[in-house]
All heavy atoms as TSV, in Angstrom:
chain	resi	resn	atom	element	x	y	z
A	1	MET	N	N	-77.588	61.900	-124.071
A	1	MET	CA	C	-77.361	62.731	-125.225
A	1	MET	C	C	-76.409	63.860	-124.826
A	1	MET	O	O	-76.783	64.732	-124.050
A	1	MET	CB	C	-78.689	63.297	-125.722
A	1	MET	CG	C	-78.535	64.267	-126.849
A	1	MET	SD	S	-80.046	65.049	-127.452
A	1	MET	CE	C	-81.243	63.783	-127.408
A	2	PRO	N	N	-75.183	63.862	-125.314
A	2	PRO	CA	C	-74.244	64.943	-125.001
A	2	PRO	C	C	-74.711	66.282	-125.592
A	2	PRO	O	O	-75.185	66.337	-126.729
A	2	PRO	CB	C	-72.946	64.501	-125.658
A	2	PRO	CG	C	-73.079	63.030	-125.833
A	2	PRO	CD	C	-74.537	62.795	-126.067
A	3	PHE	N	N	-74.600	67.321	-124.792
A	3	PHE	CA	C	-74.928	68.677	-125.222
A	3	PHE	C	C	-73.715	69.544	-124.932
A	3	PHE	O	O	-73.329	69.701	-123.771
A	3	PHE	CB	C	-76.155	69.197	-124.471
A	3	PHE	CG	C	-76.578	70.571	-124.883
A	3	PHE	CD1	C	-77.323	70.758	-126.032
A	3	PHE	CD2	C	-76.215	71.668	-124.133
A	3	PHE	CE1	C	-77.715	72.034	-126.423
A	3	PHE	CE2	C	-76.588	72.950	-124.507
A	3	PHE	CZ	C	-77.344	73.131	-125.657
A	4	ILE	N	N	-73.108	70.081	-125.975
A	4	ILE	CA	C	-71.877	70.861	-125.836
A	4	ILE	C	C	-72.192	72.316	-126.150
A	4	ILE	O	O	-72.784	72.617	-127.186
A	4	ILE	CB	C	-70.770	70.345	-126.789
A	4	ILE	CG1	C	-70.372	68.905	-126.431
A	4	ILE	CG2	C	-69.539	71.225	-126.728
A	4	ILE	CD1	C	-71.140	67.880	-127.154
A	5	GLN	N	N	-71.774	73.225	-125.258
A	5	GLN	CA	C	-71.958	74.647	-125.465
A	5	GLN	C	C	-70.601	75.302	-125.661
A	5	GLN	O	O	-69.682	75.086	-124.863
A	5	GLN	CB	C	-72.653	75.289	-124.262
A	5	GLN	CG	C	-74.067	74.807	-124.070
A	5	GLN	CD	C	-74.713	75.451	-122.864
A	5	GLN	OE1	O	-74.207	75.339	-121.752
A	5	GLN	NE2	N	-75.823	76.114	-123.090
A	6	ILE	N	N	-70.496	76.122	-126.710
A	6	ILE	CA	C	-69.253	76.809	-127.022
A	6	ILE	C	C	-69.560	78.292	-127.184
A	6	ILE	O	O	-70.452	78.666	-127.943
A	6	ILE	CB	C	-68.629	76.266	-128.322
A	6	ILE	CG1	C	-68.357	74.761	-128.196
A	6	ILE	CG2	C	-67.359	77.036	-128.683
A	6	ILE	CD1	C	-67.996	74.089	-129.495
A	7	SER	N	N	-68.822	79.123	-126.473
A	7	SER	CA	C	-68.969	80.570	-126.598
A	7	SER	C	C	-67.736	81.125	-127.292
A	7	SER	O	O	-66.606	80.828	-126.893
A	7	SER	CB	C	-69.120	81.223	-125.226
A	7	SER	OG	O	-70.277	80.760	-124.577
A	8	LEU	N	N	-67.969	81.939	-128.316
A	8	LEU	CA	C	-66.887	82.534	-129.092
A	8	LEU	C	C	-67.122	84.034	-129.235
A	8	LEU	O	O	-68.270	84.477	-129.284
A	8	LEU	CB	C	-66.850	81.947	-130.508
A	8	LEU	CG	C	-66.648	80.460	-130.680
A	8	LEU	CD1	C	-66.876	80.075	-132.140
A	8	LEU	CD2	C	-65.258	80.087	-130.257
A	9	ILE	N	N	-66.046	84.773	-129.355
A	9	ILE	CA	C	-66.184	86.164	-129.752
A	9	ILE	C	C	-66.612	86.163	-131.216
A	9	ILE	O	O	-66.045	85.444	-132.038
A	9	ILE	CB	C	-64.868	86.941	-129.548
A	9	ILE	CG1	C	-64.523	87.014	-128.053
A	9	ILE	CG2	C	-64.970	88.345	-130.135
A	9	ILE	CD1	C	-63.201	87.673	-127.744
A	10	ALA	N	N	-67.635	86.936	-131.537
A	10	ALA	CA	C	-68.193	86.973	-132.875
A	10	ALA	C	C	-67.147	87.393	-133.909
A	10	ALA	O	O	-66.204	88.120	-133.594
A	10	ALA	CB	C	-69.373	87.940	-132.912
A	11	GLY	N	N	-67.339	86.884	-135.135
A	11	GLY	CA	C	-66.468	87.321	-136.212
A	11	GLY	C	C	-65.965	86.214	-137.116
A	11	GLY	O	O	-65.359	86.479	-138.147
A	12	ARG	N	N	-66.210	84.962	-136.761
A	12	ARG	CA	C	-65.752	83.859	-137.611
A	12	ARG	C	C	-66.778	83.587	-138.700
A	12	ARG	O	O	-67.968	83.815	-138.515
A	12	ARG	CB	C	-65.509	82.611	-136.772
A	12	ARG	CG	C	-64.280	82.760	-135.890
A	12	ARG	CD	C	-64.211	81.683	-134.831
A	12	ARG	NE	N	-63.046	81.872	-133.993
A	12	ARG	CZ	C	-62.996	82.678	-132.951
A	12	ARG	NH1	N	-64.041	83.397	-132.615
A	12	ARG	NH2	N	-61.904	82.784	-132.230
A	13	SER	N	N	-66.308	83.060	-139.807
A	13	SER	CA	C	-67.199	82.763	-140.928
A	13	SER	C	C	-68.111	81.586	-140.591
A	13	SER	O	O	-67.798	80.764	-139.722
A	13	SER	CB	C	-66.376	82.426	-142.180
A	13	SER	OG	O	-65.693	81.190	-142.001
A	14	ASP	N	N	-69.239	81.494	-141.299
A	14	ASP	CA	C	-70.144	80.353	-141.128
A	14	ASP	C	C	-69.420	79.045	-141.418
A	14	ASP	O	O	-69.666	78.036	-140.765
A	14	ASP	CB	C	-71.357	80.483	-142.051
A	14	ASP	CG	C	-72.324	81.568	-141.600
A	14	ASP	OD1	O	-72.232	82.021	-140.443
A	14	ASP	OD2	O	-73.187	81.947	-142.414
A	15	GLU	N	N	-68.513	79.077	-142.390
A	15	GLU	CA	C	-67.748	77.880	-142.741
A	15	GLU	C	C	-66.912	77.395	-141.551
A	15	GLU	O	O	-66.860	76.201	-141.256
A	15	GLU	CB	C	-66.837	78.165	-143.932
A	15	GLU	CG	C	-65.990	76.988	-144.348
A	15	GLU	CD	C	-65.051	77.318	-145.514
A	15	GLU	OE1	O	-65.430	78.144	-146.362
A	15	GLU	OE2	O	-63.952	76.743	-145.552
A	16	LYS	N	N	-66.252	78.327	-140.850
A	16	LYS	CA	C	-65.431	77.952	-139.693
A	16	LYS	C	C	-66.298	77.411	-138.554
A	16	LYS	O	O	-65.909	76.465	-137.862
A	16	LYS	CB	C	-64.606	79.147	-139.198
A	16	LYS	CG	C	-63.388	79.413	-140.041
A	16	LYS	CD	C	-62.435	78.254	-139.924
A	16	LYS	CE	C	-61.207	78.457	-140.746
A	16	LYS	NZ	N	-60.373	77.246	-140.799
A	17	VAL	N	N	-67.472	77.991	-138.351
A	17	VAL	CA	C	-68.370	77.502	-137.292
A	17	VAL	C	C	-68.866	76.107	-137.651
A	17	VAL	O	O	-68.908	75.219	-136.788
A	17	VAL	CB	C	-69.532	78.488	-137.061
A	17	VAL	CG1	C	-70.539	77.910	-136.071
A	17	VAL	CG2	C	-69.005	79.835	-136.553
A	18	ARG	N	N	-69.219	75.862	-138.916
A	18	ARG	CA	C	-69.623	74.520	-139.349
A	18	ARG	C	C	-68.500	73.515	-139.119
A	18	ARG	O	O	-68.729	72.392	-138.656
A	18	ARG	CB	C	-70.017	74.526	-140.833
A	18	ARG	CG	C	-71.424	74.996	-141.099
A	18	ARG	CD	C	-71.869	74.707	-142.515
A	18	ARG	NE	N	-71.002	75.315	-143.527
A	18	ARG	CZ	C	-71.130	76.549	-143.998
A	18	ARG	NH1	N	-72.091	77.336	-143.543
A	18	ARG	NH2	N	-70.309	77.010	-144.915
A	19	GLU	N	N	-67.266	73.913	-139.449
A	19	GLU	CA	C	-66.111	73.033	-139.245
A	19	GLU	C	C	-65.925	72.721	-137.759
A	19	GLU	O	O	-65.650	71.574	-137.393
A	19	GLU	CB	C	-64.860	73.710	-139.808
A	19	GLU	CG	C	-63.612	72.873	-139.749
A	19	GLU	CD	C	-62.386	73.577	-140.338
A	19	GLU	OE1	O	-62.528	74.642	-140.962
A	19	GLU	OE2	O	-61.287	73.043	-140.145
A	20	LEU	N	N	-66.079	73.719	-136.905
A	20	LEU	CA	C	-65.977	73.518	-135.463
A	20	LEU	C	C	-67.035	72.531	-134.980
A	20	LEU	O	O	-66.726	71.586	-134.241
A	20	LEU	CB	C	-66.139	74.859	-134.736
A	20	LEU	CG	C	-66.208	74.802	-133.211
A	20	LEU	CD1	C	-64.905	74.274	-132.618
A	20	LEU	CD2	C	-66.540	76.178	-132.654
A	21	ILE	N	N	-68.283	72.724	-135.403
A	21	ILE	CA	C	-69.370	71.828	-134.998
A	21	ILE	C	C	-69.075	70.397	-135.425
A	21	ILE	O	O	-69.241	69.458	-134.645
A	21	ILE	CB	C	-70.714	72.317	-135.567
A	21	ILE	CG1	C	-71.124	73.624	-134.889
A	21	ILE	CG2	C	-71.798	71.255	-135.409
A	21	ILE	CD1	C	-72.301	74.328	-135.549
A	22	LYS	N	N	-68.602	70.214	-136.655
A	22	LYS	CA	C	-68.288	68.875	-137.152
A	22	LYS	C	C	-67.167	68.238	-136.342
A	22	LYS	O	O	-67.256	67.086	-135.912
A	22	LYS	CB	C	-67.908	68.901	-138.624
A	22	LYS	CG	C	-67.600	67.514	-139.177
A	22	LYS	CD	C	-67.048	67.561	-140.580
A	22	LYS	CE	C	-66.754	66.191	-141.135
A	22	LYS	NZ	N	-66.076	65.269	-140.238
A	23	ASN	N	N	-66.090	68.987	-136.117
A	23	ASN	CA	C	-64.935	68.439	-135.397
A	23	ASN	C	C	-65.265	68.111	-133.946
A	23	ASN	O	O	-64.827	67.074	-133.422
A	23	ASN	CB	C	-63.752	69.398	-135.474
A	23	ASN	CG	C	-63.149	69.465	-136.860
A	23	ASN	OD1	O	-63.330	68.573	-137.676
A	23	ASN	ND2	N	-62.441	70.543	-137.149
A	24	VAL	N	N	-66.040	68.970	-133.290
A	24	VAL	CA	C	-66.442	68.696	-131.910
A	24	VAL	C	C	-67.338	67.459	-131.871
A	24	VAL	O	O	-67.160	66.575	-131.023
A	24	VAL	CB	C	-67.151	69.929	-131.289
A	24	VAL	CG1	C	-67.851	69.566	-129.990
A	24	VAL	CG2	C	-66.157	71.057	-131.069
A	25	THR	N	N	-68.282	67.380	-132.791
A	25	THR	CA	C	-69.177	66.221	-132.850
A	25	THR	C	C	-68.394	64.938	-133.071
A	25	THR	O	O	-68.623	63.931	-132.388
A	25	THR	CB	C	-70.232	66.414	-133.951
A	25	THR	OG1	O	-70.994	67.596	-133.655
A	25	THR	CG2	C	-71.165	65.218	-134.048
A	26	ASP	N	N	-67.467	64.955	-134.020
A	26	ASP	CA	C	-66.651	63.767	-134.295
A	26	ASP	C	C	-65.866	63.335	-133.053
A	26	ASP	O	O	-65.806	62.152	-132.723
A	26	ASP	CB	C	-65.669	64.031	-135.440
A	26	ASP	CG	C	-66.338	64.149	-136.799
A	26	ASP	OD1	O	-67.519	63.764	-136.933
A	26	ASP	OD2	O	-65.667	64.638	-137.735
A	27	THR	N	N	-65.269	64.296	-132.364
A	27	THR	CA	C	-64.457	63.994	-131.189
A	27	THR	C	C	-65.305	63.437	-130.042
A	27	THR	O	O	-64.925	62.447	-129.403
A	27	THR	CB	C	-63.695	65.250	-130.723
A	27	THR	OG1	O	-62.836	65.683	-131.788
A	27	THR	CG2	C	-62.865	64.970	-129.482
A	28	VAL	N	N	-66.447	64.043	-129.800
A	28	VAL	CA	C	-67.324	63.570	-128.722
A	28	VAL	C	C	-67.859	62.178	-129.057
A	28	VAL	O	O	-67.897	61.292	-128.193
A	28	VAL	CB	C	-68.469	64.573	-128.465
A	28	VAL	CG1	C	-69.512	63.991	-127.525
A	28	VAL	CG2	C	-67.907	65.882	-127.900
A	29	ALA	N	N	-68.253	61.959	-130.296
A	29	ALA	CA	C	-68.770	60.645	-130.703
A	29	ALA	C	C	-67.722	59.558	-130.477
A	29	ALA	O	O	-68.029	58.495	-129.934
A	29	ALA	CB	C	-69.199	60.677	-132.165
A	30	LYS	N	N	-66.493	59.838	-130.867
A	30	LYS	CA	C	-65.422	58.858	-130.703
A	30	LYS	C	C	-65.090	58.642	-129.223
A	30	LYS	O	O	-64.968	57.501	-128.765
A	30	LYS	CB	C	-64.178	59.324	-131.455
A	30	LYS	CG	C	-63.018	58.365	-131.361
A	30	LYS	CD	C	-61.820	58.865	-132.156
A	30	LYS	CE	C	-60.647	57.909	-131.998
A	30	LYS	NZ	N	-59.467	58.380	-132.716
A	31	THR	N	N	-64.949	59.724	-128.485
A	31	THR	CA	C	-64.546	59.641	-127.088
A	31	THR	C	C	-65.603	58.961	-126.217
A	31	THR	O	O	-65.279	58.127	-125.373
A	31	THR	CB	C	-64.237	61.045	-126.528
A	31	THR	OG1	O	-63.227	61.655	-127.339
A	31	THR	CG2	C	-63.764	60.985	-125.095
A	32	LEU	N	N	-66.858	59.330	-126.418
A	32	LEU	CA	C	-67.936	58.797	-125.581
A	32	LEU	C	C	-68.631	57.579	-126.197
A	32	LEU	O	O	-69.532	57.015	-125.574
A	32	LEU	CB	C	-68.973	59.892	-125.311
A	32	LEU	CG	C	-68.479	61.121	-124.543
A	32	LEU	CD1	C	-69.629	62.102	-124.322
A	32	LEU	CD2	C	-67.838	60.734	-123.226
A	33	GLU	N	N	-68.205	57.233	-127.405
A	33	GLU	CA	C	-68.793	56.090	-128.118
A	33	GLU	C	C	-70.313	56.212	-128.222
A	33	GLU	O	O	-71.064	55.317	-127.834
A	33	GLU	CB	C	-68.379	54.782	-127.450
A	33	GLU	CG	C	-66.876	54.569	-127.453
A	33	GLU	CD	C	-66.423	53.313	-126.722
A	33	GLU	OE1	O	-67.254	52.640	-126.069
A	33	GLU	OE2	O	-65.220	53.011	-126.798
A	34	VAL	N	N	-70.742	57.355	-128.746
A	34	VAL	CA	C	-72.164	57.604	-128.975
A	34	VAL	C	C	-72.374	57.968	-130.446
A	34	VAL	O	O	-71.458	58.476	-131.100
A	34	VAL	CB	C	-72.711	58.730	-128.065
A	34	VAL	CG1	C	-72.615	58.341	-126.602
A	34	VAL	CG2	C	-71.990	60.038	-128.308
A	35	PRO	N	N	-73.573	57.726	-130.973
A	35	PRO	CA	C	-73.855	58.087	-132.367
A	35	PRO	C	C	-73.835	59.605	-132.570
A	35	PRO	O	O	-74.246	60.366	-131.689
A	35	PRO	CB	C	-75.264	57.542	-132.606
A	35	PRO	CG	C	-75.549	56.612	-131.490
A	35	PRO	CD	C	-74.693	57.038	-130.343
A	36	HIS	N	N	-73.365	60.008	-133.736
A	36	HIS	CA	C	-73.341	61.436	-134.077
A	36	HIS	C	C	-74.726	62.071	-133.914
A	36	HIS	O	O	-74.839	63.212	-133.475
A	36	HIS	CB	C	-72.855	61.628	-135.523
A	36	HIS	CG	C	-71.385	61.465	-135.692
A	36	HIS	ND1	N	-70.761	60.241	-135.627
A	36	HIS	CD2	C	-70.405	62.371	-135.923
A	36	HIS	CE1	C	-69.459	60.397	-135.820
A	36	HIS	NE2	N	-69.214	61.685	-135.992
A	37	ALA	N	N	-75.759	61.332	-134.265
A	37	ALA	CA	C	-77.124	61.862	-134.218
A	37	ALA	C	C	-77.580	62.205	-132.808
A	37	ALA	O	O	-78.545	62.963	-132.634
A	37	ALA	CB	C	-78.090	60.868	-134.845
A	38	ASN	N	N	-76.917	61.691	-131.802
A	38	ASN	CA	C	-77.294	61.965	-130.413
A	38	ASN	C	C	-76.594	63.184	-129.827
A	38	ASN	O	O	-76.872	63.560	-128.687
A	38	ASN	CB	C	-76.973	60.757	-129.523
A	38	ASN	CG	C	-77.886	59.589	-129.783
A	38	ASN	OD1	O	-78.777	59.646	-130.616
A	38	ASN	ND2	N	-77.662	58.502	-129.076
A	39	ILE	N	N	-75.704	63.786	-130.566
A	39	ILE	CA	C	-74.880	64.888	-130.044
A	39	ILE	C	C	-75.460	66.228	-130.493
A	39	ILE	O	O	-75.813	66.407	-131.657
A	39	ILE	CB	C	-73.423	64.739	-130.530
A	39	ILE	CG1	C	-72.846	63.422	-130.009
A	39	ILE	CG2	C	-72.578	65.937	-130.083
A	39	ILE	CD1	C	-71.546	63.029	-130.652
A	40	ARG	N	N	-75.526	67.149	-129.552
A	40	ARG	CA	C	-75.988	68.508	-129.837
A	40	ARG	C	C	-74.854	69.469	-129.527
A	40	ARG	O	O	-74.178	69.337	-128.509
A	40	ARG	CB	C	-77.201	68.878	-128.979
A	40	ARG	CG	C	-78.375	67.914	-129.092
A	40	ARG	CD	C	-78.987	67.969	-130.490
A	40	ARG	NE	N	-80.175	67.140	-130.580
A	40	ARG	CZ	C	-80.182	65.890	-131.054
A	40	ARG	NH1	N	-79.057	65.310	-131.433
A	40	ARG	NH2	N	-81.303	65.220	-131.151
A	41	VAL	N	N	-74.653	70.447	-130.422
A	41	VAL	CA	C	-73.623	71.470	-130.223
A	41	VAL	C	C	-74.281	72.832	-130.391
A	41	VAL	O	O	-74.948	73.081	-131.407
A	41	VAL	CB	C	-72.462	71.319	-131.233
A	41	VAL	CG1	C	-71.431	72.421	-131.027
A	41	VAL	CG2	C	-71.819	69.949	-131.125
A	42	LEU	N	N	-74.115	73.690	-129.411
A	42	LEU	CA	C	-74.627	75.046	-129.482
A	42	LEU	C	C	-73.448	76.004	-129.492
A	42	LEU	O	O	-72.630	76.007	-128.564
A	42	LEU	CB	C	-75.519	75.354	-128.269
A	42	LEU	CG	C	-75.965	76.801	-128.115
A	42	LEU	CD1	C	-76.852	77.215	-129.288
A	42	LEU	CD2	C	-76.671	76.993	-126.799
A	43	VAL	N	N	-73.352	76.804	-130.548
A	43	VAL	CA	C	-72.293	77.806	-130.646
A	43	VAL	C	C	-72.940	79.177	-130.454
A	43	VAL	O	O	-73.825	79.563	-131.223
A	43	VAL	CB	C	-71.565	77.743	-132.010
A	43	VAL	CG1	C	-70.517	78.839	-132.100
A	43	VAL	CG2	C	-70.939	76.372	-132.217
A	44	SER	N	N	-72.512	79.883	-129.426
A	44	SER	CA	C	-72.999	81.235	-129.154
A	44	SER	C	C	-71.891	82.216	-129.501
A	44	SER	O	O	-70.765	82.071	-129.025
A	44	SER	CB	C	-73.367	81.390	-127.676
A	44	SER	OG	O	-74.375	80.484	-127.317
A	45	GLU	N	N	-72.227	83.195	-130.329
A	45	GLU	CA	C	-71.255	84.216	-130.696
A	45	GLU	C	C	-71.578	85.498	-129.934
A	45	GLU	O	O	-72.679	86.029	-130.018
A	45	GLU	CB	C	-71.269	84.462	-132.194
A	45	GLU	CG	C	-70.764	83.252	-132.977
A	45	GLU	CD	C	-70.593	83.549	-134.438
A	45	GLU	OE1	O	-71.617	83.625	-135.136
A	45	GLU	OE2	O	-69.439	83.715	-134.872
A	46	ILE	N	N	-70.601	85.952	-129.187
A	46	ILE	CA	C	-70.760	87.112	-128.318
A	46	ILE	C	C	-70.019	88.297	-128.944
A	46	ILE	O	O	-68.858	88.160	-129.351
A	46	ILE	CB	C	-70.144	86.828	-126.922
A	46	ILE	CG1	C	-70.580	85.464	-126.378
A	46	ILE	CG2	C	-70.447	87.964	-125.964
A	46	ILE	CD1	C	-72.045	85.285	-126.176
A	47	PRO	N	N	-70.658	89.464	-129.015
A	47	PRO	CA	C	-69.946	90.630	-129.530
A	47	PRO	C	C	-68.711	90.925	-128.669
A	47	PRO	O	O	-68.752	90.763	-127.442
A	47	PRO	CB	C	-70.959	91.771	-129.413
A	47	PRO	CG	C	-72.296	91.115	-129.279
A	47	PRO	CD	C	-72.040	89.771	-128.638
A	48	ALA	N	N	-67.642	91.350	-129.297
A	48	ALA	CA	C	-66.399	91.646	-128.571
A	48	ALA	C	C	-66.624	92.705	-127.493
A	48	ALA	O	O	-65.966	92.687	-126.451
A	48	ALA	CB	C	-65.307	92.090	-129.538
A	49	SER	N	N	-67.586	93.588	-127.707
A	49	SER	CA	C	-67.874	94.627	-126.710
A	49	SER	C	C	-68.572	94.054	-125.472
A	49	SER	O	O	-68.653	94.724	-124.448
A	49	SER	CB	C	-68.749	95.718	-127.336
A	49	SER	OG	O	-69.979	95.163	-127.790
A	50	HIS	N	N	-69.042	92.813	-125.557
A	50	HIS	CA	C	-69.730	92.168	-124.427
A	50	HIS	C	C	-68.897	91.062	-123.792
A	50	HIS	O	O	-69.395	90.305	-122.970
A	50	HIS	CB	C	-71.067	91.576	-124.885
A	50	HIS	CG	C	-72.043	92.603	-125.344
A	50	HIS	ND1	N	-73.271	92.269	-125.838
A	50	HIS	CD2	C	-71.988	93.964	-125.404
A	50	HIS	CE1	C	-73.927	93.360	-126.178
A	50	HIS	NE2	N	-73.162	94.401	-125.919
A	51	TRP	N	N	-67.647	90.934	-124.187
A	51	TRP	CA	C	-66.752	89.870	-123.702
A	51	TRP	C	C	-65.632	90.540	-122.918
A	51	TRP	O	O	-64.841	91.305	-123.488
A	51	TRP	CB	C	-66.190	89.113	-124.898
A	51	TRP	CG	C	-65.424	87.875	-124.559
A	51	TRP	CD1	C	-64.216	87.810	-123.938
A	51	TRP	CD2	C	-65.802	86.539	-124.842
A	51	TRP	NE1	N	-63.818	86.506	-123.818
A	51	TRP	CE2	C	-64.785	85.699	-124.373
A	51	TRP	CE3	C	-66.907	85.957	-125.457
A	51	TRP	CZ2	C	-64.824	84.320	-124.496
A	51	TRP	CZ3	C	-66.948	84.598	-125.587
A	51	TRP	CH2	C	-65.917	83.787	-125.099
A	52	GLY	N	N	-65.553	90.274	-121.630
A	52	GLY	CA	C	-64.551	90.938	-120.810
A	52	GLY	C	C	-63.251	90.166	-120.698
A	52	GLY	O	O	-63.249	88.949	-120.537
A	53	ILE	N	N	-62.149	90.884	-120.790
A	53	ILE	CA	C	-60.814	90.319	-120.602
A	53	ILE	C	C	-60.067	91.262	-119.659
A	53	ILE	O	O	-59.817	92.417	-120.002
A	53	ILE	CB	C	-60.040	90.196	-121.937
A	53	ILE	CG1	C	-60.781	89.284	-122.911
A	53	ILE	CG2	C	-58.619	89.687	-121.686
A	53	ILE	CD1	C	-60.168	89.254	-124.306
A	54	GLY	N	N	-59.742	90.769	-118.486
A	54	GLY	CA	C	-58.983	91.584	-117.535
A	54	GLY	C	C	-59.668	92.877	-117.142
A	54	GLY	O	O	-59.009	93.878	-116.897
A	55	GLY	N	N	-60.988	92.862	-117.104
A	55	GLY	CA	C	-61.725	94.044	-116.671
A	55	GLY	C	C	-62.083	95.014	-117.775
A	55	GLY	O	O	-62.656	96.072	-117.506
A	56	ALA	N	N	-61.764	94.690	-119.017
A	56	ALA	CA	C	-62.076	95.575	-120.140
A	56	ALA	C	C	-62.746	94.767	-121.252
A	56	ALA	O	O	-62.505	93.565	-121.384
A	56	ALA	CB	C	-60.804	96.220	-120.675
A	57	PRO	N	N	-63.582	95.428	-122.067
A	57	PRO	CA	C	-64.186	94.719	-123.199
A	57	PRO	C	C	-63.115	94.227	-124.170
A	57	PRO	O	O	-62.100	94.907	-124.396
A	57	PRO	CB	C	-65.066	95.776	-123.864
A	57	PRO	CG	C	-65.295	96.821	-122.821
A	57	PRO	CD	C	-64.067	96.805	-121.960
A	58	ALA	N	N	-63.321	93.054	-124.718
A	58	ALA	CA	C	-62.349	92.481	-125.664
A	58	ALA	C	C	-62.114	93.399	-126.855
A	58	ALA	O	O	-61.010	93.445	-127.399
A	58	ALA	CB	C	-62.831	91.112	-126.145
A	59	SER	N	N	-63.131	94.153	-127.249
A	59	SER	CA	C	-62.968	95.079	-128.375
A	59	SER	C	C	-61.891	96.115	-128.074
A	59	SER	O	O	-61.114	96.487	-128.960
A	59	SER	CB	C	-64.296	95.762	-128.702
A	59	SER	OG	O	-64.832	96.398	-127.544
A	60	GLU	N	N	-61.803	96.568	-126.832
A	60	GLU	CA	C	-60.767	97.535	-126.442
A	60	GLU	C	C	-59.414	96.860	-126.277
A	60	GLU	O	O	-58.383	97.404	-126.674
A	60	GLU	CB	C	-61.162	98.247	-125.152
A	60	GLU	CG	C	-62.361	99.145	-125.295
A	60	GLU	CD	C	-62.780	99.800	-123.988
A	60	GLU	OE1	O	-61.998	99.776	-123.013
A	60	GLU	OE2	O	-63.914	100.316	-123.953
A	61	VAL	N	N	-59.404	95.655	-125.697
A	61	VAL	CA	C	-58.148	94.929	-125.506
A	61	VAL	C	C	-57.502	94.647	-126.850
A	61	VAL	O	O	-56.285	94.784	-127.008
A	61	VAL	CB	C	-58.395	93.621	-124.714
A	61	VAL	CG1	C	-57.146	92.776	-124.642
A	61	VAL	CG2	C	-58.910	93.948	-123.317
A	62	ARG	N	N	-58.298	94.257	-127.820
A	62	ARG	CA	C	-57.762	93.968	-129.169
A	62	ARG	C	C	-57.113	95.200	-129.788
A	62	ARG	O	O	-56.074	95.093	-130.428
A	62	ARG	CB	C	-58.878	93.461	-130.087
A	62	ARG	CG	C	-59.291	92.043	-129.799
A	62	ARG	CD	C	-60.384	91.635	-130.737
A	62	ARG	NE	N	-60.622	90.210	-130.688
A	62	ARG	CZ	C	-61.584	89.607	-131.353
A	62	ARG	NH1	N	-62.396	90.289	-132.118
A	62	ARG	NH2	N	-61.732	88.303	-131.253
A	63	LYS	N	N	-57.725	96.349	-129.607
A	63	LYS	CA	C	-57.146	97.591	-130.146
A	63	LYS	C	C	-55.776	97.867	-129.523
A	63	LYS	O	O	-54.835	98.239	-130.209
A	63	LYS	CB	C	-58.079	98.778	-129.880
A	63	LYS	CG	C	-59.338	98.759	-130.712
A	63	LYS	CD	C	-60.228	99.919	-130.344
A	63	LYS	CE	C	-61.574	99.818	-131.037
A	63	LYS	NZ	N	-62.515	100.859	-130.607
A	64	ILE	N	N	-55.675	97.667	-128.215
A	64	ILE	CA	C	-54.403	97.887	-127.512
A	64	ILE	C	C	-53.351	96.890	-127.993
A	64	ILE	O	O	-52.203	97.254	-128.209
A	64	ILE	CB	C	-54.606	97.779	-125.985
A	64	ILE	CG1	C	-55.497	98.923	-125.497
A	64	ILE	CG2	C	-53.280	97.762	-125.245
A	64	ILE	CD1	C	-55.994	98.762	-124.073
A	65	GLN	N	N	-53.740	95.625	-128.167
A	65	GLN	CA	C	-52.791	94.591	-128.576
A	65	GLN	C	C	-52.293	94.810	-130.000
A	65	GLN	O	O	-51.178	94.425	-130.332
A	65	GLN	CB	C	-53.430	93.216	-128.452
A	65	GLN	CG	C	-53.642	92.788	-127.024
A	65	GLN	CD	C	-54.397	91.470	-126.905
A	65	GLN	OE1	O	-55.045	91.005	-127.831
A	65	GLN	NE2	N	-54.310	90.858	-125.730
A	66	LYS	N	N	-53.086	95.440	-130.854
A	66	LYS	CA	C	-52.681	95.689	-132.249
A	66	LYS	C	C	-51.641	96.801	-132.334
A	66	LYS	O	O	-50.901	96.879	-133.287
A	66	LYS	CB	C	-53.904	96.036	-133.107
A	66	LYS	CG	C	-54.771	94.837	-133.386
A	66	LYS	CD	C	-55.930	95.215	-134.275
A	66	LYS	CE	C	-56.818	94.004	-134.531
A	66	LYS	NZ	N	-57.942	94.354	-135.404
A	67	ASN	N	N	-51.625	97.686	-131.331
A	67	ASN	CA	C	-50.670	98.810	-131.368
A	67	ASN	C	C	-49.338	98.438	-130.829
A	67	ASN	O	O	-48.905	97.594	-130.323
A	67	ASN	CB	C	-51.231	99.998	-130.587
A	67	ASN	CG	C	-52.463	100.559	-131.262
A	67	ASN	OD1	O	-52.585	100.500	-132.476
A	67	ASN	ND2	N	-53.369	101.113	-130.477
């Protein structure tokens, strides 16, 4: 039973997360030739303040990149 874990910076809509789960499931089912019902996908959303990029929280990096 394939188990896929995906970590994202929080902020995407429920619709986008559902679309991601569907697309990942479809791709894994086709690639590994397993039934969709056997595939598990876990999406973890991490606050930007808890996601580090280059030694700084992503929330701060994003502010710098916008300027």
